[in-house]
N, C-alpha and C positions, 0 to 999 in steps of 0.2 A: 384202284380200289377206292371205294367210297364207304364212309361210315355215317350212319344216321342214328342219332341218339336223341330221343324226344325229351321234353321237359318232365314227363311223367316218371323218368328215371331218377329225378332228384335235382338238386341245385347244380350250378355250373361246376363246382369242384368235383362232384360225383360224376357228372357227364364227361368231364375232361379226363378223369381217371379211367373211365370205361374206354374212351377213345384211345388213350395211351396203351392200355392192355390189349385191345384189339389190333392196333398197329403192330405191336411187338409179336403177337401170335401170328399174324399174317406174314411178317418179315421172316420169322424163323421156320415157317411151314409152307411157304409158297412153292418150294421146290417139289412138293408132293404132286402138284398139278402137272399133267403131261404136256399141256399146251397153254397158250396165253388166253386168259379170260378176263372179262370185266366182272369185278366182284363188288357187291354191295353188302355190307354187314350191318344188320339191324338186330341188336340184342333184345331179348325178352326182359321184362321187368322181373327183378328178383330182390330178395332182402339183402343179399351179399353177392358181390362180384369178385371172382378170383381168376387169376391167370390160368390155373389148371382147368377150371370149368370152361372157359372160353376156348382153350387149346383143344380140349376133348371134343367140343362141338364143331370147331372149324376143321380139325383133322378128319373127323367122321364125314363131314360134308364134302371135303376135297376128295376123299376116297370114293364116295358115291358118284361124284362127277366123273372120275376116272373109269369107274365100272360102267357107267352109262355110255361113255365114249367108246369103250372097247367092246360093247355088246354087239352081236350081229344085228344088222338092220334087215327088216323084211316084213 
């Protein structure tokens, strides 16, 4: 897993908090993925960053990946 947080998100303290939140969300929800993947997380800029917001986005993305993987190819 890689995390990319640019300087437009704020100063170092804010960027480090975002990285900590994303690492924790990934750690607690990586079991949702059916296979091994390389994942790069790049958050959008926002006024406020919360664990719940990141978790909702990451879980939604992981579920979409699983759906695409299980869809018939043709």
